[in-house]
All heavy atoms as TSV, in Angstrom:
chain	resi	resn	atom	element	x	y	z
A	1	MET	N	N	105.698	77.288	126.927
A	1	MET	CA	C	105.655	78.414	127.835
A	1	MET	C	C	104.907	77.991	129.098
A	1	MET	O	O	103.873	77.352	129.038
A	1	MET	CB	C	104.954	79.593	127.151
A	1	MET	CG	C	104.831	80.782	128.040
A	1	MET	SD	S	104.502	82.359	127.231
A	1	MET	CE	C	103.005	82.084	126.369
A	2	ARG	N	N	105.450	78.368	130.229
A	2	ARG	CA	C	104.827	78.038	131.509
A	2	ARG	C	C	103.893	79.143	131.970
A	2	ARG	O	O	104.150	80.318	131.747
A	2	ARG	CB	C	105.903	77.860	132.577
A	2	ARG	CG	C	106.451	76.480	132.619
A	2	ARG	CD	C	107.439	76.267	133.723
A	2	ARG	NE	N	107.121	76.997	134.938
A	2	ARG	CZ	C	107.984	77.173	135.912
A	2	ARG	NH1	N	109.197	76.707	135.806
A	2	ARG	NH2	N	107.657	77.832	136.996
A	3	THR	N	N	102.843	78.749	132.623
A	3	THR	CA	C	101.921	79.713	133.215
A	3	THR	C	C	102.452	80.101	134.588
A	3	THR	O	O	102.802	79.242	135.388
A	3	THR	CB	C	100.522	79.096	133.359
A	3	THR	OG1	O	100.072	78.698	132.079
A	3	THR	CG2	C	99.554	80.083	133.952
A	4	LEU	N	N	102.494	81.391	134.853
A	4	LEU	CA	C	102.946	81.857	136.160
A	4	LEU	C	C	101.807	81.738	137.163
A	4	LEU	O	O	100.645	81.980	136.827
A	4	LEU	CB	C	103.389	83.313	136.078
A	4	LEU	CG	C	104.598	83.603	135.203
A	4	LEU	CD1	C	104.830	85.108	135.108
A	4	LEU	CD2	C	105.822	82.918	135.765
A	5	PRO	N	N	102.127	81.385	138.405
A	5	PRO	CA	C	101.078	81.311	139.423
A	5	PRO	C	C	100.547	82.710	139.746
A	5	PRO	O	O	101.282	83.697	139.685
A	5	PRO	CB	C	101.779	80.699	140.626
A	5	PRO	CG	C	103.235	80.988	140.423
A	5	PRO	CD	C	103.445	81.038	138.939
A	6	VAL	N	N	99.278	82.773	140.077
A	6	VAL	CA	C	98.671	84.055	140.457
A	6	VAL	C	C	99.089	84.351	141.895
A	6	VAL	O	O	98.892	83.518	142.789
A	6	VAL	CB	C	97.133	83.996	140.343
A	6	VAL	CG1	C	96.518	85.303	140.794
A	6	VAL	CG2	C	96.725	83.675	138.912
A	7	PRO	N	N	99.690	85.510	142.142
A	7	PRO	CA	C	100.146	85.852	143.497
A	7	PRO	C	C	98.985	85.984	144.474
A	7	PRO	O	O	97.859	86.292	144.095
A	7	PRO	CB	C	100.844	87.194	143.316
A	7	PRO	CG	C	101.084	87.342	141.864
A	7	PRO	CD	C	100.035	86.533	141.170
A	8	SER	N	N	99.274	85.763	145.733
A	8	SER	CA	C	98.226	85.889	146.757
A	8	SER	C	C	98.130	87.323	147.283
A	8	SER	O	O	97.068	87.756	147.726
A	8	SER	CB	C	98.487	84.925	147.916
A	8	SER	OG	O	99.765	85.179	148.485
A	9	ASP	N	N	99.224	88.071	147.234
A	9	ASP	CA	C	99.217	89.467	147.669
A	9	ASP	C	C	98.314	90.282	146.744
A	9	ASP	O	O	98.424	90.180	145.512
A	9	ASP	CB	C	100.646	90.022	147.639
A	9	ASP	CG	C	100.702	91.495	147.960
A	9	ASP	OD1	O	100.369	91.850	149.108
A	9	ASP	OD2	O	101.046	92.281	147.053
A	10	PRO	N	N	97.395	91.091	147.286
A	10	PRO	CA	C	96.453	91.833	146.444
A	10	PRO	C	C	97.107	92.755	145.412
A	10	PRO	O	O	96.666	92.822	144.264
A	10	PRO	CB	C	95.625	92.648	147.442
A	10	PRO	CG	C	95.766	91.938	148.737
A	10	PRO	CD	C	97.114	91.286	148.715
A	11	VAL	N	N	98.158	93.462	145.787
A	11	VAL	CA	C	98.822	94.369	144.845
A	11	VAL	C	C	99.529	93.571	143.756
A	11	VAL	O	O	99.439	93.901	142.564
A	11	VAL	CB	C	99.807	95.309	145.583
A	11	VAL	CG1	C	100.595	96.152	144.590
A	11	VAL	CG2	C	99.057	96.197	146.564
A	12	ALA	N	N	100.201	92.506	144.147
A	12	ALA	CA	C	100.888	91.656	143.165
A	12	ALA	C	C	99.871	90.981	142.243
A	12	ALA	O	O	100.116	90.814	141.040
A	12	ALA	CB	C	101.734	90.610	143.873
A	13	ARG	N	N	98.718	90.607	142.785
A	13	ARG	CA	C	97.666	89.992	141.971
A	13	ARG	C	C	97.133	90.991	140.939
A	13	ARG	O	O	96.911	90.643	139.782
A	13	ARG	CB	C	96.522	89.509	142.860
A	13	ARG	CG	C	95.400	88.822	142.104
A	13	ARG	CD	C	94.294	88.409	143.055
A	13	ARG	NE	N	94.777	87.372	143.938
A	13	ARG	CZ	C	94.352	86.109	143.910
A	13	ARG	NH1	N	93.414	85.760	143.083
A	13	ARG	NH2	N	94.849	85.233	144.730
A	14	LEU	N	N	96.944	92.249	141.357
A	14	LEU	CA	C	96.495	93.291	140.431
A	14	LEU	C	C	97.539	93.509	139.332
A	14	LEU	O	O	97.195	93.594	138.151
A	14	LEU	CB	C	96.239	94.595	141.182
A	14	LEU	CG	C	95.861	95.801	140.330
A	14	LEU	CD1	C	94.543	95.552	139.594
A	14	LEU	CD2	C	95.772	97.049	141.194
A	15	TRP	N	N	98.810	93.578	139.719
A	15	TRP	CA	C	99.894	93.768	138.750
A	15	TRP	C	C	99.924	92.615	137.753
A	15	TRP	O	O	100.035	92.810	136.546
A	15	TRP	CB	C	101.229	93.877	139.483
A	15	TRP	CG	C	102.360	94.249	138.586
A	15	TRP	CD1	C	103.163	93.398	137.891
A	15	TRP	CD2	C	102.785	95.560	138.263
A	15	TRP	NE1	N	104.085	94.099	137.155
A	15	TRP	CE2	C	103.867	95.434	137.365
A	15	TRP	CE3	C	102.370	96.829	138.650
A	15	TRP	CZ2	C	104.529	96.538	136.849
A	15	TRP	CZ3	C	103.037	97.913	138.137
A	15	TRP	CH2	C	104.094	97.755	137.246
A	16	HIS	N	N	99.810	91.396	138.265
A	16	HIS	CA	C	99.809	90.195	137.423
A	16	HIS	C	C	98.626	90.234	136.443
A	16	HIS	O	O	98.797	89.968	135.253
A	16	HIS	CB	C	99.731	88.951	138.310
A	16	HIS	CG	C	99.583	87.670	137.568
A	16	HIS	ND1	N	100.657	87.028	136.991
A	16	HIS	CD2	C	98.503	86.917	137.285
A	16	HIS	CE1	C	100.239	85.930	136.382
A	16	HIS	NE2	N	98.931	85.842	136.561
A	17	SER	N	N	97.451	90.567	136.939
A	17	SER	CA	C	96.250	90.607	136.092
A	17	SER	C	C	96.371	91.668	135.003
A	17	SER	O	O	95.982	91.428	133.854
A	17	SER	CB	C	95.011	90.877	136.947
A	17	SER	OG	O	94.828	89.846	137.882
A	18	ALA	N	N	96.911	92.833	135.349
A	18	ALA	CA	C	97.098	93.892	134.356
A	18	ALA	C	C	98.091	93.451	133.280
A	18	ALA	O	O	97.896	93.729	132.088
A	18	ALA	CB	C	97.576	95.171	135.035
A	19	THR	N	N	99.130	92.745	133.684
A	19	THR	CA	C	100.124	92.251	132.726
A	19	THR	C	C	99.514	91.230	131.781
A	19	THR	O	O	99.738	91.275	130.566
A	19	THR	CB	C	101.327	91.646	133.471
A	19	THR	OG1	O	101.918	92.667	134.285
A	19	THR	CG2	C	102.360	91.099	132.514
A	20	VAL	N	N	98.720	90.315	132.318
A	20	VAL	CA	C	98.063	89.302	131.477
A	20	VAL	C	C	97.125	89.976	130.481
A	20	VAL	O	O	97.114	89.631	129.300
A	20	VAL	CB	C	97.301	88.281	132.358
A	20	VAL	CG1	C	96.407	87.401	131.514
A	20	VAL	CG2	C	98.283	87.435	133.160
A	21	LEU	N	N	96.359	90.952	130.936
A	21	LEU	CA	C	95.436	91.675	130.057
A	21	LEU	C	C	96.199	92.422	128.960
A	21	LEU	O	O	95.810	92.388	127.793
A	21	LEU	CB	C	94.592	92.655	130.871
A	21	LEU	CG	C	93.551	93.442	130.099
A	21	LEU	CD1	C	92.532	92.505	129.454
A	21	LEU	CD2	C	92.848	94.423	131.023
A	22	ARG	N	N	97.299	93.065	129.326
A	22	ARG	CA	C	98.098	93.808	128.347
A	22	ARG	C	C	98.683	92.861	127.294
A	22	ARG	O	O	98.676	93.159	126.100
A	22	ARG	CB	C	99.214	94.576	129.056
A	22	ARG	CG	C	100.013	95.471	128.142
A	22	ARG	CD	C	101.039	96.329	128.891
A	22	ARG	NE	N	101.912	95.574	129.750
A	22	ARG	CZ	C	101.891	95.602	131.092
A	22	ARG	NH1	N	101.020	96.376	131.719
A	22	ARG	NH2	N	102.731	94.889	131.797
A	23	GLU	N	N	99.166	91.706	127.719
A	23	GLU	CA	C	99.713	90.724	126.769
A	23	GLU	C	C	98.618	90.205	125.828
A	23	GLU	O	O	98.842	90.049	124.637
A	23	GLU	CB	C	100.347	89.550	127.527
A	23	GLU	CG	C	101.632	89.905	128.221
A	23	GLU	CD	C	102.735	90.302	127.261
A	23	GLU	OE1	O	102.829	89.705	126.161
A	23	GLU	OE2	O	103.507	91.218	127.596
A	24	HIS	N	N	97.437	89.953	126.381
A	24	HIS	CA	C	96.314	89.469	125.559
A	24	HIS	C	C	95.930	90.521	124.515
A	24	HIS	O	O	95.692	90.201	123.350
A	24	HIS	CB	C	95.119	89.146	126.457
A	24	HIS	CG	C	93.920	88.677	125.717
A	24	HIS	ND1	N	93.850	87.440	125.132
A	24	HIS	CD2	C	92.745	89.295	125.446
A	24	HIS	CE1	C	92.680	87.303	124.534
A	24	HIS	NE2	N	91.988	88.415	124.714
A	25	ARG	N	N	95.907	91.772	124.932
A	25	ARG	CA	C	95.570	92.872	124.016
A	25	ARG	C	C	96.606	92.972	122.902
A	25	ARG	O	O	96.256	93.119	121.728
A	25	ARG	CB	C	95.498	94.181	124.809
A	25	ARG	CG	C	95.122	95.380	123.994
A	25	ARG	CD	C	94.958	96.597	124.916
A	25	ARG	NE	N	94.714	97.776	124.129
A	25	ARG	CZ	C	95.617	98.718	123.881
A	25	ARG	NH1	N	96.834	98.611	124.366
A	25	ARG	NH2	N	95.313	99.764	123.159
A	26	GLY	N	N	97.873	92.885	123.249
A	26	GLY	CA	C	98.930	92.943	122.246
A	26	GLY	C	C	98.847	91.786	121.269
A	26	GLY	O	O	99.023	91.960	120.054
A	27	ASP	N	N	98.565	90.590	121.775
A	27	ASP	CA	C	98.427	89.423	120.899
A	27	ASP	C	C	97.267	89.604	119.933
A	27	ASP	O	O	97.341	89.181	118.780
A	27	ASP	CB	C	98.213	88.150	121.725
A	27	ASP	CG	C	99.468	87.731	122.490
A	27	ASP	OD1	O	100.555	88.260	122.187
A	27	ASP	OD2	O	99.349	86.883	123.386
A	28	GLY	N	N	96.203	90.247	120.383
A	28	GLY	CA	C	95.060	90.511	119.507
A	28	GLY	C	C	95.430	91.446	118.368
A	28	GLY	O	O	95.000	91.260	117.225
A	29	HIS	N	N	96.266	92.447	118.664
A	29	HIS	CA	C	96.708	93.362	117.613
A	29	HIS	C	C	97.574	92.639	116.594
A	29	HIS	O	O	97.416	92.827	115.385
A	29	HIS	CB	C	97.491	94.535	118.208
A	29	HIS	CG	C	96.642	95.491	118.968
A	29	HIS	ND1	N	97.043	96.077	120.143
A	29	HIS	CD2	C	95.397	95.972	118.728
A	29	HIS	CE1	C	96.093	96.877	120.582
A	29	HIS	NE2	N	95.080	96.822	119.747
A	30	VAL	N	N	98.474	91.802	117.075
A	30	VAL	CA	C	99.339	91.039	116.163
A	30	VAL	C	C	98.491	90.116	115.292
A	30	VAL	O	O	98.692	90.030	114.076
A	30	VAL	CB	C	100.405	90.245	116.938
A	30	VAL	CG1	C	101.154	89.287	116.022
A	30	VAL	CG2	C	101.387	91.198	117.617
A	31	ALA	N	N	97.517	89.436	115.889
A	31	ALA	CA	C	96.650	88.532	115.132
A	31	ALA	C	C	95.871	89.289	114.053
A	31	ALA	O	O	95.723	88.798	112.926
A	31	ALA	CB	C	95.683	87.810	116.067
A	32	ALA	N	N	95.408	90.484	114.379
A	32	ALA	CA	C	94.672	91.283	113.395
A	32	ALA	C	C	95.576	91.701	112.238
A	32	ALA	O	O	95.166	91.652	111.070
A	32	ALA	CB	C	94.070	92.521	114.063
A	33	LEU	N	N	96.800	92.095	112.542
A	33	LEU	CA	C	97.739	92.486	111.486
A	33	LEU	C	C	98.107	91.303	110.604
A	33	LEU	O	O	98.152	91.418	109.379
A	33	LEU	CB	C	99.007	93.100	112.098
A	33	LEU	CG	C	98.813	94.470	112.760
A	33	LEU	CD1	C	100.047	94.843	113.567
A	33	LEU	CD2	C	98.491	95.526	111.723
A	34	VAL	N	N	98.361	90.158	111.212
A	34	VAL	CA	C	98.693	88.956	110.444
A	34	VAL	C	C	97.508	88.561	109.566
A	34	VAL	O	O	97.670	88.241	108.386
A	34	VAL	CB	C	99.101	87.798	111.379
A	34	VAL	CG1	C	99.188	86.478	110.634
A	34	VAL	CG2	C	100.433	88.107	112.046
A	35	GLY	N	N	96.304	88.617	110.124
A	35	GLY	CA	C	95.101	88.275	109.366
A	35	GLY	C	C	94.872	89.200	108.186
A	35	GLY	O	O	94.353	88.789	107.148
A	36	ALA	N	N	95.278	90.454	108.335
A	36	ALA	CA	C	95.126	91.441	107.254
A	36	ALA	C	C	96.347	91.455	106.335
A	36	ALA	O	O	96.406	92.278	105.418
A	36	ALA	CB	C	94.895	92.827	107.842
A	37	ARG	N	N	97.293	90.573	106.601
A	37	ARG	CA	C	98.532	90.478	105.819
A	37	ARG	C	C	99.301	91.796	105.777
A	37	ARG	O	O	99.809	92.221	104.744
A	37	ARG	CB	C	98.248	89.982	104.410
A	37	ARG	CG	C	97.717	88.586	104.409
A	37	ARG	CD	C	97.539	88.052	103.036
A	37	ARG	NE	N	97.569	86.588	103.141
A	37	ARG	CZ	C	97.735	85.794	102.127
A	37	ARG	NH1	N	97.886	86.282	100.922
A	37	ARG	NH2	N	97.755	84.502	102.301
A	38	VAL	N	N	99.384	92.444	106.945
A	38	VAL	CA	C	100.147	93.679	107.091
A	38	VAL	C	C	101.503	93.297	107.680
A	38	VAL	O	O	101.569	92.674	108.740
A	38	VAL	CB	C	99.419	94.678	108.021
A	38	VAL	CG1	C	100.259	95.915	108.251
A	38	VAL	CG2	C	98.062	95.050	107.441
A	39	SER	N	N	102.580	93.672	106.991
A	39	SER	CA	C	103.922	93.344	107.474
A	39	SER	C	C	104.294	94.258	108.647
A	39	SER	O	O	103.638	95.272	108.904
A	39	SER	CB	C	104.945	93.513	106.357
A	39	SER	OG	O	105.151	94.890	106.082
A	40	GLY	N	N	105.368	93.906	109.311
A	40	GLY	CA	C	105.850	94.734	110.413
A	40	GLY	C	C	106.203	96.135	109.958
A	40	GLY	O	O	105.880	97.126	110.620
A	41	THR	N	N	106.866	96.230	108.818
A	41	THR	CA	C	107.230	97.537	108.272
A	41	THR	C	C	105.988	98.347	107.933
A	41	THR	O	O	105.905	99.541	108.238
A	41	THR	CB	C	108.103	97.377	107.018
A	41	THR	OG1	O	109.284	96.653	107.382
A	41	THR	CG2	C	108.494	98.721	106.437
A	42	GLU	N	N	105.012	97.702	107.310
A	42	GLU	CA	C	103.764	98.403	106.973
A	42	GLU	C	C	103.043	98.867	108.239
A	42	GLU	O	O	102.505	99.975	108.274
A	42	GLU	CB	C	102.850	97.491	106.160
A	42	GLU	CG	C	103.362	97.197	104.775
A	42	GLU	CD	C	102.601	96.077	104.073
A	42	GLU	OE1	O	102.099	95.155	104.754
A	42	GLU	OE2	O	102.522	96.142	102.834
A	43	ALA	N	N	103.061	98.041	109.269
A	43	ALA	CA	C	102.409	98.416	110.525
A	43	ALA	C	C	103.069	99.647	111.131
A	43	ALA	O	O	102.385	100.558	111.596
A	43	ALA	CB	C	102.447	97.246	111.511
A	44	HIS	N	N	104.408	99.698	111.111
A	44	HIS	CA	C	105.117	100.865	111.635
A	44	HIS	C	C	104.821	102.103	110.800
A	44	HIS	O	O	104.632	103.195	111.340
A	44	HIS	CB	C	106.622	100.609	111.681
A	44	HIS	CG	C	107.034	99.761	112.826
A	44	HIS	ND1	N	107.132	100.229	114.110
A	44	HIS	CD2	C	107.364	98.453	112.877
A	44	HIS	CE1	C	107.506	99.253	114.905
A	44	HIS	NE2	N	107.651	98.166	114.186
A	45	LEU	N	N	104.778	101.944	109.495
A	45	LEU	CA	C	104.484	103.072	108.617
A	45	LEU	C	C	103.066	103.581	108.854
A	45	LEU	O	O	102.843	104.795	108.971
A	45	LEU	CB	C	104.658	102.664	107.154
A	45	LEU	CG	C	104.449	103.752	106.104
A	45	LEU	CD1	C	105.358	104.934	106.373
A	45	LEU	CD2	C	104.690	103.197	104.717
A	46	LEU	N	N	102.111	102.686	108.966
A	46	LEU	CA	C	100.724	103.091	109.244
A	46	LEU	C	C	100.626	103.812	110.584
A	46	LEU	O	O	99.934	104.829	110.705
A	46	LEU	CB	C	99.798	101.872	109.227
A	46	LEU	CG	C	99.550	101.256	107.857
A	46	LEU	CD1	C	98.835	99.917	108.009
A	46	LEU	CD2	C	98.767	102.196	106.970
A	47	ASP	N	N	101.326	103.306	111.595
A	47	ASP	CA	C	101.316	103.935	112.911
A	47	ASP	C	C	101.906	105.343	112.837
A	47	ASP	O	O	101.369	106.279	113.434
A	47	ASP	CB	C	102.086	103.075	113.910
A	47	ASP	CG	C	102.019	103.640	115.313
A	47	ASP	OD1	O	100.892	103.853	115.819
A	47	ASP	OD2	O	103.087	103.872	115.911
A	48	ALA	N	N	103.000	105.499	112.096
A	48	ALA	CA	C	103.617	106.823	111.945
A	48	ALA	C	C	102.678	107.777	111.227
A	48	ALA	O	O	102.576	108.951	111.592
A	48	ALA	CB	C	104.937	106.696	111.191
A	49	LEU	N	N	101.986	107.290	110.220
A	49	LEU	CA	C	101.054	108.150	109.482
A	49	LEU	C	C	99.862	108.551	110.348
A	49	LEU	O	O	99.405	109.691	110.296
A	49	LEU	CB	C	100.589	107.457	108.207
A	49	LEU	CG	C	101.687	107.275	107.146
A	49	LEU	CD1	C	101.175	106.402	106.003
A	49	LEU	CD2	C	102.162	108.617	106.631
A	50	VAL	N	N	99.375	107.627	111.149
A	50	VAL	CA	C	98.267	107.944	112.060
A	50	VAL	C	C	98.711	108.989	113.079
A	50	VAL	O	O	97.935	109.852	113.477
A	50	VAL	CB	C	97.754	106.661	112.754
A	50	VAL	CG1	C	96.823	106.988	113.905
A	50	VAL	CG2	C	97.045	105.779	111.746
A	51	ALA	N	N	99.979	108.921	113.479
A	51	ALA	CA	C	100.518	109.899	114.430
A	51	ALA	C	C	100.787	111.251	113.755
A	51	ALA	O	O	101.295	112.165	114.390
A	51	ALA	CB	C	101.802	109.366	115.048
A	52	GLU	N	N	100.438	111.342	112.469
A	52	GLU	CA	C	100.570	112.572	111.685
A	52	GLU	C	C	102.012	113.045	111.550
A	52	GLU	O	O	102.295	114.241	111.569
A	52	GLU	CB	C	99.678	113.680	112.251
A	52	GLU	CG	C	98.204	113.325	112.183
A	52	GLU	CD	C	97.294	114.427	112.695
A	52	GLU	OE1	O	97.790	115.494	113.092
A	52	GLU	OE2	O	96.086	114.208	112.685
A	53	LEU	N	N	102.930	112.089	111.404
A	53	LEU	CA	C	104.309	112.451	111.092
A	53	LEU	C	C	104.374	112.816	109.615
A	53	LEU	O	O	103.568	112.363	108.816
A	53	LEU	CB	C	105.251	111.279	111.376
A	53	LEU	CG	C	105.366	110.838	112.823
A	53	LEU	CD1	C	106.255	109.603	112.913
A	53	LEU	CD2	C	105.917	111.948	113.694
A	54	GLU	N	N	105.340	113.616	109.266
A	54	GLU	CA	C	105.543	113.960	107.862
A	54	GLU	C	C	105.889	112.688	107.087
A	54	GLU	O	O	106.509	111.783	107.638
A	54	GLU	CB	C	106.670	114.976	107.726
A	54	GLU	CG	C	106.351	116.321	108.344
A	54	GLU	CD	C	105.180	117.013	107.667
A	54	GLU	OE1	O	105.085	116.979	106.423
A	54	GLU	OE2	O	104.354	117.588	108.387
A	55	PRO	N	N	105.506	112.593	105.810
A	55	PRO	CA	C	105.774	111.373	105.032
A	55	PRO	C	C	107.226	110.909	105.075
A	55	PRO	O	O	107.495	109.736	105.222
A	55	PRO	CB	C	105.357	111.749	103.615
A	55	PRO	CG	C	104.315	112.803	103.817
A	55	PRO	CD	C	104.750	113.569	105.043
A	56	ILE	N	N	108.180	111.829	104.994
A	56	ILE	CA	C	109.582	111.413	105.002
A	56	ILE	C	C	109.946	110.830	106.368
A	56	ILE	O	O	110.655	109.833	106.462
A	56	ILE	CB	C	110.542	112.563	104.604
A	56	ILE	CG1	C	111.975	112.051	104.468
A	56	ILE	CG2	C	110.472	113.701	105.603
A	56	ILE	CD1	C	112.172	111.069	103.342
A	57	THR	N	N	109.437	111.421	107.442
A	57	THR	CA	C	109.692	110.913	108.782
A	57	THR	C	C	109.066	109.540	108.947
A	57	THR	O	O	109.685	108.621	109.492
A	57	THR	CB	C	109.133	111.874	109.853
A	57	THR	OG1	O	109.669	113.166	109.627
A	57	THR	CG2	C	109.472	111.397	111.240
A	58	ALA	N	N	107.852	109.374	108.441
A	58	ALA	CA	C	107.173	108.083	108.524
A	58	ALA	C	C	107.948	107.019	107.757
A	58	ALA	O	O	108.080	105.883	108.205
A	58	ALA	CB	C	105.752	108.199	107.981
A	59	THR	N	N	108.502	107.386	106.617
A	59	THR	CA	C	109.295	106.449	105.826
A	59	THR	C	C	110.562	106.066	106.575
A	59	THR	O	O	110.938	104.901	106.611
A	59	THR	CB	C	109.657	107.057	104.454
A	59	THR	OG1	O	108.447	107.420	103.796
A	59	THR	CG2	C	110.442	106.090	103.604
A	60	LEU	N	N	111.205	107.032	107.206
A	60	LEU	CA	C	112.411	106.737	107.979
A	60	LEU	C	C	112.099	105.858	109.173
A	60	LEU	O	O	112.863	104.955	109.508
A	60	LEU	CB	C	113.079	108.038	108.440
A	60	LEU	CG	C	113.664	108.903	107.332
A	60	LEU	CD1	C	114.124	110.247	107.905
A	60	LEU	CD2	C	114.800	108.193	106.637
A	61	VAL	N	N	110.959	106.092	109.826
A	61	VAL	CA	C	110.542	105.261	110.946
A	61	VAL	C	C	110.346	103.825	110.469
A	61	VAL	O	O	110.824	102.883	111.086
A	61	VAL	CB	C	109.248	105.803	111.600
A	61	VAL	CG1	C	108.653	104.783	112.563
A	61	VAL	CG2	C	109.513	107.112	112.295
A	62	ALA	N	N	109.662	103.648	109.345
A	62	ALA	CA	C	109.419	102.315	108.812
A	62	ALA	C	C	110.721	101.652	108.382
A	62	ALA	O	O	110.929	100.471	108.621
A	62	ALA	CB	C	108.448	102.380	107.636
A	63	ALA	N	N	111.612	102.400	107.767
A	63	ALA	CA	C	112.886	101.829	107.307
A	63	ALA	C	C	113.728	101.379	108.489
A	63	ALA	O	O	114.418	100.373	108.405
A	63	ALA	CB	C	113.645	102.855	106.467
A	64	GLY	N	N	113.640	102.073	109.598
A	64	GLY	CA	C	114.402	101.695	110.781
A	64	GLY	C	C	113.903	100.444	111.453
A	64	GLY	O	O	114.596	99.833	112.258
A	65	SER	N	N	112.699	100.005	111.111
A	65	SER	CA	C	112.114	98.835	111.760
A	65	SER	C	C	112.527	97.529	111.106
A	65	SER	O	O	112.192	96.469	111.576
A	65	SER	CB	C	110.588	98.944	111.769
A	65	SER	OG	O	110.090	98.810	110.450
A	66	GLN	N	N	113.235	97.606	109.988
A	66	GLN	CA	C	113.608	96.381	109.275
A	66	GLN	C	C	114.817	95.733	109.881
A	66	GLN	O	O	115.708	96.271	110.349
A	66	GLN	CB	C	113.865	96.676	107.807
A	66	GLN	CG	C	112.616	97.106	107.123
A	66	GLN	CD	C	112.869	97.378	105.627
A	66	GLN	OE1	O	113.978	97.232	105.132
A	66	GLN	NE2	N	111.832	97.780	104.945
């Protein structure tokens, strides 16, 4: 993977920095799930349950992620 150059324009630099931070945050979540041995389906089911969806809806959400 190539590193993108940091733009010189202030707005583009802010956009670039926010994107890098968001990607780093997402990678941290994935690393935590992998470390806890939580599968993708389990992660979706847990997210649905935290969002207080009904159990059947949460199950359908998880089943759709496979």
